N, C-alpha and C positions, 0 to 999 in steps of 0.2 A: 337936399335929399337925405332921407333917413336910411339907415342900413336895413338890409333884408333880415328876415327872422332867423334864417339858418346860418350860423357862423361856425363852420366846422373846425375841429381841433384834432390834429393828428394824434397827439398824446392821448386824449380822451378816447378816441376811436380804437386805438390799440389796447388801451387798458380795459375797455369794455368787450371788444370782439377780436382781440388778437389770439394767437395760438396758445400762449401761456395762460391767458385769462380763461380760455376754454378748458384747458387741462386742470385748472384748479378745482372745478366743481364736478360732481357726478353727472349733472344734467349737461354741462358743457362737453364732457367726454362723450356722452351719448350723441350730441349734435355732431361731433367729429366722426364718430362711428357711422352715423347715418350718411354723412357726406362721403365717407370712404366707400360705403356700400353702393352708393349711387354712382361712384366713379368720378367724383369731382377732381379736376386738375388742381385747383386751389382749395385747401381745406379751410383756411382762414386768411385774414388780411396779411399778417406777417408771421413767418415761422421763427 
């Protein structure tokens, strides 16, 4: 059997879409602000 196509990596996921990664860029900060406005309980994967 061969492996499936999606091999997830925790480190990569956090580097791409963690809280610190979002805060680095202006567009990422706008994403967080939109989620705050919407009333999201979790803003990102890891704070």
